BALOBA-1460 file (C-alpha; in Angstrom, 3 decimals):
// residues 256
<rec num="1" residu="m" x="-35.799" y="-4.113" z="10.792"/>
<rec num="2" residu="g" x="-35.802" y="-6.962" z="7.970"/>
<rec num="3" residu="e" x="-33.832" y="-7.833" z="5.690"/>
<rec num="4" residu="s" x="-36.552" y="-6.661" z="2.947"/>
<rec num="5" residu="s" x="-36.416" y="-3.477" z="4.316"/>
<rec num="6" residu="i" x="-32.822" y="-2.723" z="4.684"/>
<rec num="7" residu="a" x="-32.434" y="-4.043" z="1.306"/>
<rec num="8" residu="a" x="-34.678" y="-1.293" z="-0.149"/>
<rec num="9" residu="r" x="-32.864" y="1.365" z="1.543"/>
<rec num="10" residu="k" x="-29.726" y="0.162" z="0.137"/>
<rec num="11" residu="l" x="-28.773" y="-0.780" z="-3.139"/>
<rec num="12" residu="a" x="-25.512" y="-1.449" z="-5.266"/>
<rec num="13" residu="v" x="-24.838" y="-2.093" z="-9.087"/>
<rec num="14" residu="v" x="-22.436" y="-4.666" z="-9.390"/>
<rec num="15" residu="t" x="-20.338" y="-5.275" z="-13.150"/>
<rec num="16" residu="g" x="-18.688" y="-9.758" z="-13.243"/>
<rec num="17" residu="t" x="-21.383" y="-11.307" z="-10.453"/>
<rec num="18" residu="t" x="-20.689" y="-14.628" z="-11.960"/>
<rec num="19" residu="s" x="-17.316" y="-15.048" z="-10.826"/>
<rec num="20" residu="g" x="-14.724" y="-14.145" z="-8.654"/>
<rec num="21" residu="i" x="-14.416" y="-10.838" z="-6.772"/>
<rec num="22" residu="g" x="-17.873" y="-9.996" z="-8.664"/>
<rec num="23" residu="h" x="-19.519" y="-12.946" z="-7.054"/>
<rec num="24" residu="a" x="-18.160" y="-13.149" z="-3.944"/>
<rec num="25" residu="l" x="-18.852" y="-9.480" z="-3.381"/>
<rec num="26" residu="a" x="-22.418" y="-9.759" z="-4.487"/>
<rec num="27" residu="r" x="-23.150" y="-12.604" z="-2.195"/>
<rec num="28" residu="l" x="-21.646" y="-10.406" z="0.993"/>
<rec num="29" residu="l" x="-24.021" y="-6.841" z="-0.066"/>
<rec num="30" residu="l" x="-26.804" y="-9.113" z="0.342"/>
<rec num="31" residu="e" x="-25.397" y="-10.425" z="3.891"/>
<rec num="32" residu="h" x="-25.518" y="-6.345" z="4.453"/>
<rec num="33" residu="g" x="-28.689" y="-6.172" z="3.739"/>
<rec num="34" residu="w" x="-28.498" y="-4.527" z="-0.107"/>
<rec num="35" residu="r" x="-29.999" y="-4.958" z="-3.024"/>
<rec num="36" residu="v" x="-27.863" y="-5.890" z="-5.455"/>
<rec num="37" residu="l" x="-28.237" y="-5.564" z="-9.205"/>
<rec num="38" residu="g" x="-25.674" y="-7.615" z="-11.308"/>
<rec num="39" residu="a" x="-24.478" y="-7.238" z="-14.651"/>
<rec num="40" residu="a" x="-22.515" y="-10.082" z="-16.354"/>
<rec num="41" residu="r" x="-22.377" y="-11.460" z="-19.835"/>
<rec num="42" residu="r" x="-23.186" y="-14.969" z="-18.129"/>
<rec num="43" residu="p" x="-26.691" y="-16.019" z="-16.717"/>
<rec num="44" residu="s" x="-25.952" y="-15.962" z="-12.819"/>
<rec num="45" residu="a" x="-26.690" y="-19.232" z="-10.468"/>
<rec num="46" residu="m" x="-27.575" y="-16.759" z="-7.304"/>
<rec num="47" residu="e" x="-30.861" y="-17.035" z="-5.884"/>
<rec num="48" residu="r" x="-32.007" y="-14.472" z="-3.458"/>
<rec num="49" residu="d" x="-34.572" y="-12.018" z="-3.715"/>
<rec num="50" residu="a" x="-32.543" y="-8.763" z="-3.236"/>
<rec num="51" residu="y" x="-30.895" y="-9.765" z="-6.369"/>
<rec num="52" residu="e" x="-31.107" y="-8.997" z="-9.349"/>
<rec num="53" residu="h" x="-29.426" y="-10.262" z="-12.762"/>
<rec num="54" residu="v" x="-28.980" y="-8.855" z="-15.998"/>
<rec num="55" residu="r" x="-27.116" y="-10.524" z="-18.691"/>
<rec num="56" residu="v" x="-25.531" y="-8.080" z="-20.967"/>
<rec num="57" residu="d" x="-22.106" y="-7.987" z="-22.283"/>
<rec num="58" residu="l" x="-20.137" y="-4.729" z="-21.153"/>
<rec num="59" residu="h" x="-18.882" y="-4.887" z="-24.171"/>
<rec num="60" residu="d" x="-21.507" y="-3.913" z="-26.235"/>
<rec num="61" residu="i" x="-22.403" y="-0.239" z="-25.065"/>
<rec num="62" residu="d" x="-25.686" y="-0.205" z="-27.242"/>
<rec num="63" residu="a" x="-27.027" y="-3.113" z="-25.352"/>
<rec num="64" residu="l" x="-25.858" y="-2.301" z="-22.292"/>
<rec num="65" residu="e" x="-27.512" y="1.114" z="-22.103"/>
<rec num="66" residu="a" x="-30.644" y="-0.340" z="-23.532"/>
<rec num="67" residu="a" x="-30.814" y="-3.084" z="-20.900"/>
<rec num="68" residu="l" x="-29.438" y="-0.655" z="-16.982"/>
<rec num="69" residu="a" x="-30.918" y="2.552" z="-17.983"/>
<rec num="70" residu="p" x="-35.143" y="1.565" z="-17.602"/>
<rec num="71" residu="r" x="-33.952" y="-0.532" z="-14.514"/>
<rec num="72" residu="l" x="-31.330" y="1.994" z="-12.746"/>
<rec num="73" residu="t" x="-34.277" y="5.039" z="-13.074"/>
<rec num="74" residu="a" x="-36.778" y="3.106" z="-11.691"/>
<rec num="75" residu="l" x="-34.770" y="1.590" z="-8.939"/>
<rec num="76" residu="l" x="-33.250" y="5.107" z="-7.949"/>
<rec num="77" residu="a" x="-36.953" y="6.591" z="-8.242"/>
<rec num="78" residu="d" x="-37.525" y="4.578" z="-5.013"/>
<rec num="79" residu="p" x="-38.433" y="6.735" z="-2.171"/>
<rec num="80" residu="a" x="-37.185" y="4.265" z="0.481"/>
<rec num="81" residu="l" x="-33.882" y="4.513" z="-0.958"/>
<rec num="82" residu="a" x="-31.156" y="5.885" z="1.345"/>
<rec num="83" residu="r" x="-27.644" y="4.660" z="0.018"/>
<rec num="84" residu="v" x="-26.056" y="3.530" z="-3.910"/>
<rec num="85" residu="g" x="-23.242" y="2.375" z="-4.635"/>
<rec num="86" residu="l" x="-21.172" y="1.391" z="-7.867"/>
<rec num="87" residu="v" x="-19.000" y="-1.480" z="-8.543"/>
<rec num="88" residu="n" x="-17.191" y="-1.353" z="-12.310"/>
<rec num="89" residu="n" x="-15.529" y="-5.168" z="-11.201"/>
<rec num="90" residu="a" x="-15.761" y="-6.306" z="-14.297"/>
<rec num="91" residu="a" x="-13.077" y="-6.687" z="-17.015"/>
<rec num="92" residu="d" x="-11.918" y="-8.016" z="-20.006"/>
<rec num="93" residu="p" x="-7.924" y="-9.441" z="-19.423"/>
<rec num="94" residu="a" x="-7.872" y="-11.662" z="-22.648"/>
<rec num="95" residu="l" x="-5.999" y="-9.421" z="-25.016"/>
<rec num="96" residu="l" x="-2.334" y="-10.368" z="-24.124"/>
<rec num="97" residu="g" x="0.643" y="-9.845" z="-26.309"/>
<rec num="98" residu="p" x="3.170" y="-7.823" z="-27.176"/>
<rec num="99" residu="v" x="2.339" y="-3.888" z="-28.280"/>
<rec num="100" residu="a" x="3.951" y="-5.535" z="-32.118"/>
<rec num="101" residu="t" x="1.471" y="-8.537" z="-31.875"/>
<rec num="102" residu="l" x="-1.998" y="-6.215" z="-30.683"/>
<rec num="103" residu="d" x="-4.926" y="-6.858" z="-32.907"/>
<rec num="104" residu="a" x="-6.050" y="-3.259" z="-33.424"/>
<rec num="105" residu="h" x="-10.009" y="-4.011" z="-34.100"/>
<rec num="106" residu="r" x="-9.729" y="-6.256" z="-30.551"/>
<rec num="107" residu="l" x="-8.498" y="-3.225" z="-28.390"/>
<rec num="108" residu="t" x="-11.562" y="-1.647" z="-29.007"/>
<rec num="109" residu="t" x="-13.621" y="-4.540" z="-27.190"/>
<rec num="110" residu="v" x="-11.027" y="-4.808" z="-24.223"/>
<rec num="111" residu="f" x="-11.423" y="-0.916" z="-23.976"/>
<rec num="112" residu="a" x="-15.649" y="-0.905" z="-24.301"/>
<rec num="113" residu="t" x="-15.663" y="-3.419" z="-21.633"/>
<rec num="114" residu="n" x="-12.689" y="-2.047" z="-19.012"/>
<rec num="115" residu="v" x="-13.423" y="2.298" z="-19.867"/>
<rec num="116" residu="a" x="-16.727" y="3.147" z="-21.590"/>
<rec num="117" residu="a" x="-18.883" y="0.615" z="-19.681"/>
<rec num="118" residu="p" x="-17.734" y="1.936" z="-16.396"/>
<rec num="119" residu="i" x="-17.685" y="5.640" z="-17.317"/>
<rec num="120" residu="w" x="-21.172" y="5.057" z="-18.508"/>
<rec num="121" residu="l" x="-22.332" y="3.458" z="-15.413"/>
<rec num="122" residu="m" x="-20.345" y="6.487" z="-13.175"/>
<rec num="123" residu="g" x="-22.585" y="8.773" z="-15.574"/>
<rec num="124" residu="a" x="-25.842" y="7.502" z="-15.054"/>
<rec num="125" residu="l" x="-25.557" y="6.683" z="-11.234"/>
<rec num="126" residu="v" x="-24.747" y="10.353" z="-11.170"/>
<rec num="127" residu="r" x="-27.272" y="11.810" z="-13.020"/>
<rec num="128" residu="l" x="-30.246" y="9.047" z="-11.407"/>
<rec num="129" residu="t" x="-29.254" y="9.394" z="-8.217"/>
<rec num="130" residu="p" x="-31.148" y="11.585" z="-5.981"/>
<rec num="131" residu="p" x="-29.211" y="14.200" z="-4.788"/>
<rec num="132" residu="k" x="-28.977" y="14.184" z="-1.305"/>
<rec num="133" residu="i" x="-28.582" y="10.158" z="-1.172"/>
<rec num="134" residu="p" x="-25.111" y="9.353" z="-0.667"/>
<rec num="135" residu="l" x="-23.389" y="7.468" z="-3.739"/>
<rec num="136" residu="r" x="-19.888" y="5.943" z="-3.276"/>
<rec num="137" residu="i" x="-18.216" y="4.545" z="-7.048"/>
<rec num="138" residu="v" x="-15.725" y="1.749" z="-6.811"/>
<rec num="139" residu="n" x="-13.580" y="0.968" z="-9.852"/>
<rec num="140" residu="v" x="-11.536" y="-2.338" z="-9.321"/>
<rec num="141" residu="s" x="-8.077" y="-1.505" z="-10.432"/>
<rec num="142" residu="s" x="-5.326" y="-3.421" z="-10.734"/>
<rec num="143" residu="g" x="-1.436" y="-3.013" z="-10.382"/>
<rec num="144" residu="a" x="-0.606" y="-3.076" z="-13.831"/>
<rec num="145" residu="a" x="-2.684" y="0.218" z="-13.948"/>
<rec num="146" residu="i" x="-0.116" y="2.208" z="-12.441"/>
<rec num="147" residu="r" x="2.842" y="-0.320" z="-13.814"/>
<rec num="148" residu="a" x="4.525" y="-1.838" z="-16.970"/>
<rec num="149" residu="f" x="4.089" y="-5.771" z="-17.017"/>
<rec num="150" residu="p" x="5.389" y="-6.995" z="-20.448"/>
<rec num="151" residu="g" x="2.561" y="-8.114" z="-22.248"/>
<rec num="152" residu="l" x="0.163" y="-6.677" z="-20.824"/>
<rec num="153" residu="a" x="-0.253" y="-3.420" z="-22.342"/>
<rec num="154" residu="a" x="-3.769" y="-3.380" z="-23.455"/>
<rec num="155" residu="y" x="-4.890" y="-4.705" z="-19.969"/>
<rec num="156" residu="g" x="-2.860" y="-2.329" z="-17.665"/>
<rec num="157" residu="s" x="-3.576" y="0.731" z="-20.096"/>
<rec num="158" residu="s" x="-6.911" y="0.152" z="-20.248"/>
<rec num="159" residu="k" x="-7.057" y="-0.025" z="-15.795"/>
<rec num="160" residu="a" x="-4.749" y="3.028" z="-16.221"/>
<rec num="161" residu="a" x="-7.481" y="5.214" z="-18.200"/>
<rec num="162" residu="l" x="-10.617" y="3.885" z="-15.757"/>
<rec num="163" residu="r" x="-8.718" y="5.378" z="-12.723"/>
<rec num="164" residu="m" x="-8.338" y="8.202" z="-14.474"/>
<rec num="165" residu="a" x="-11.951" y="8.624" z="-15.262"/>
<rec num="166" residu="g" x="-12.567" y="8.412" z="-11.750"/>
<rec num="167" residu="m" x="-9.995" y="11.212" z="-11.088"/>
<rec num="168" residu="a" x="-11.348" y="13.113" z="-13.696"/>
<rec num="169" residu="l" x="-15.442" y="12.611" z="-12.383"/>
<rec num="170" residu="a" x="-14.110" y="13.611" z="-8.811"/>
<rec num="171" residu="a" x="-12.321" y="16.463" z="-10.069"/>
<rec num="172" residu="e" x="-15.688" y="17.338" z="-11.876"/>
<rec num="173" residu="l" x="-17.614" y="17.129" z="-8.579"/>
<rec num="174" residu="d" x="-15.652" y="19.671" z="-7.184"/>
<rec num="175" residu="s" x="-14.597" y="22.077" z="-9.652"/>
<rec num="176" residu="g" x="-17.895" y="23.439" z="-11.248"/>
<rec num="177" residu="s" x="-19.550" y="25.946" z="-10.802"/>
<rec num="178" residu="d" x="-23.070" y="24.204" z="-9.853"/>
<rec num="179" residu="a" x="-22.114" y="24.348" z="-5.589"/>
<rec num="180" residu="a" x="-26.065" y="22.471" z="-5.506"/>
<rec num="181" residu="l" x="-23.197" y="19.410" z="-7.537"/>
<rec num="182" residu="r" x="-20.469" y="20.239" z="-5.147"/>
<rec num="183" residu="s" x="-22.258" y="20.104" z="-2.138"/>
<rec num="184" residu="r" x="-23.174" y="16.372" z="-2.791"/>
<rec num="185" residu="d" x="-21.878" y="13.165" z="-0.904"/>
<rec num="186" residu="i" x="-20.405" y="11.300" z="-3.610"/>
<rec num="187" residu="a" x="-16.499" y="10.008" z="-3.075"/>
<rec num="188" residu="v" x="-15.143" y="7.390" z="-5.813"/>
<rec num="189" residu="l" x="-12.447" y="4.911" z="-5.217"/>
<rec num="190" residu="s" x="-9.825" y="3.879" z="-7.163"/>
<rec num="191" residu="y" x="-9.633" y="0.017" z="-5.872"/>
<rec num="192" residu="e" x="-6.466" y="-2.537" z="-6.286"/>
<rec num="193" residu="p" x="-7.593" y="-6.106" z="-4.811"/>
<rec num="194" residu="g" x="-3.610" y="-7.359" z="-5.218"/>
<rec num="195" residu="a" x="-3.333" y="-11.055" z="-5.907"/>
<rec num="196" residu="v" x="-6.647" y="-12.573" z="-5.053"/>
<rec num="197" residu="d" x="-7.140" y="-16.115" z="-6.058"/>
<rec num="198" residu="t" x="-9.612" y="-16.088" z="-9.105"/>
<rec num="199" residu="p" x="-10.370" y="-17.393" z="-12.934"/>
<rec num="200" residu="m" x="-8.504" y="-14.056" z="-14.038"/>
<rec num="201" residu="q" x="-4.976" y="-15.455" z="-12.186"/>
<rec num="202" residu="a" x="-5.395" y="-19.652" z="-13.409"/>
<rec num="203" residu="w" x="-5.865" y="-17.936" z="-16.920"/>
<rec num="204" residu="a" x="-2.770" y="-15.961" z="-16.628"/>
<rec num="205" residu="r" x="-0.560" y="-18.778" z="-15.128"/>
<rec num="206" residu="s" x="-1.905" y="-20.730" z="-18.341"/>
<rec num="207" residu="q" x="-0.687" y="-18.981" z="-21.326"/>
<rec num="208" residu="p" x="2.785" y="-19.180" z="-22.537"/>
<rec num="209" residu="p" x="5.817" y="-16.812" z="-21.717"/>
<rec num="210" residu="d" x="6.257" y="-15.082" z="-25.486"/>
<rec num="211" residu="i" x="2.204" y="-14.316" z="-25.368"/>
<rec num="212" residu="l" x="3.225" y="-13.226" z="-21.490"/>
<rec num="213" residu="p" x="6.146" y="-12.782" z="-20.549"/>
<rec num="214" residu="s" x="5.381" y="-11.580" z="-16.977"/>
<rec num="215" residu="r" x="3.729" y="-15.394" z="-16.646"/>
<rec num="216" residu="d" x="6.204" y="-16.264" z="-13.914"/>
<rec num="217" residu="l" x="5.040" y="-13.828" z="-11.747"/>
<rec num="218" residu="f" x="1.839" y="-15.073" z="-11.861"/>
<rec num="219" residu="l" x="3.229" y="-18.654" z="-11.326"/>
<rec num="220" residu="r" x="4.789" y="-17.730" z="-8.315"/>
<rec num="221" residu="f" x="1.371" y="-16.145" z="-6.553"/>
<rec num="222" residu="e" x="0.419" y="-19.583" z="-6.807"/>
<rec num="223" residu="a" x="3.765" y="-21.245" z="-5.923"/>
<rec num="224" residu="e" x="4.512" y="-19.044" z="-2.810"/>
<rec num="225" residu="q" x="0.701" y="-19.139" z="-1.504"/>
<rec num="226" residu="l" x="0.041" y="-15.118" z="-2.329"/>
<rec num="227" residu="l" x="-2.823" y="-15.407" z="-3.652"/>
<rec num="228" residu="v" x="-5.473" y="-14.239" z="-1.177"/>
<rec num="229" residu="p" x="-9.601" y="-15.476" z="-1.458"/>
<rec num="230" residu="p" x="-11.848" y="-12.857" z="-3.296"/>
<rec num="231" residu="e" x="-13.794" y="-12.322" z="0.186"/>
<rec num="232" residu="a" x="-11.174" y="-10.210" z="1.530"/>
<rec num="233" residu="p" x="-10.888" y="-7.330" z="-0.810"/>
<rec num="234" residu="s" x="-14.961" y="-7.672" z="-0.882"/>
<rec num="235" residu="r" x="-14.882" y="-7.220" z="2.861"/>
<rec num="236" residu="d" x="-12.609" y="-3.765" z="1.641"/>
<rec num="237" residu="i" x="-15.031" y="-3.040" z="-0.542"/>
<rec num="238" residu="v" x="-18.432" y="-3.595" z="1.342"/>
<rec num="239" residu="a" x="-17.032" y="-1.070" z="3.994"/>
<rec num="240" residu="f" x="-16.168" y="1.676" z="1.690"/>
<rec num="241" residu="l" x="-19.648" y="1.667" z="0.035"/>
<rec num="242" residu="e" x="-20.858" y="1.995" z="4.110"/>
<rec num="243" residu="s" x="-19.024" y="5.293" z="5.081"/>
<rec num="244" residu="h" x="-20.264" y="7.864" z="5.745"/>
<rec num="245" residu="s" x="-17.589" y="10.246" z="5.243"/>
<rec num="246" residu="a" x="-15.202" y="9.928" z="2.457"/>
<rec num="247" residu="p" x="-12.322" y="12.028" z="0.525"/>
<rec num="248" residu="r" x="-13.687" y="13.128" z="-3.293"/>
<rec num="249" residu="f" x="-11.580" y="10.603" z="-4.931"/>
<rec num="250" residu="n" x="-8.989" y="8.203" z="-3.124"/>
<rec num="251" residu="e" x="-6.586" y="5.293" z="-4.254"/>
<rec num="252" residu="r" x="-5.584" y="2.303" z="-1.955"/>
<rec num="253" residu="r" x="-4.982" y="-1.715" z="-2.091"/>
<rec num="254" residu="l" x="-5.989" y="-4.857" z="-0.377"/>
<rec num="255" residu="g" x="-5.265" y="-4.199" z="3.328"/>
<rec num="256" residu="g" x="-3.774" y="-0.576" z="2.836"/>
């Protein structure tokens, strides 16, 4: 079977595909024969027939819906489709600092990108994916979603909110009165990639300690060569997207 016919059967929607994990993941999915719809605020240099890029800032929910809703509707109506994946990878880590100094107006942007946009995407994929087609959803999480780190209140709490949203979606699928919905092959993974060598890590290392008191942790990751390449978590994520059986909700970290 050729790459074009395989790509027509598997569709992955991935956010944040211009750098880090998202970029590595998109490349790996293409190697595995997936068609990839990528979304990011920057243009993409990836030129492959099976890759389509939508340039949109995820904090603008109206723009996100306007840009992606028509494409999702069209792509998910393809009768050749056999598997669908969603990877909520993009995140805004920029609002750092002690809780007492955080700009509440800036918080709305962080939560729009890290929570509202992924929730909208999860809902859209559940609504639009044909009932008989397996759907796998990955919410890229962080250790900051379950452990408190000084200076990461905005980022950590937004990741914690996304983790709970995935759990809530799984609970809704299992607890509703709609037997057809309960029988659908939909699974959600909250995935913690660990310390990955990405621009986000480099940016955290560059922060002054009064803004990011936990900066030494990120410096140690680099100094002790604990950072893993983005390809490592990408392999885990692809394996989950291609899984034929999975619990309704699961969470794990790289290597777990």
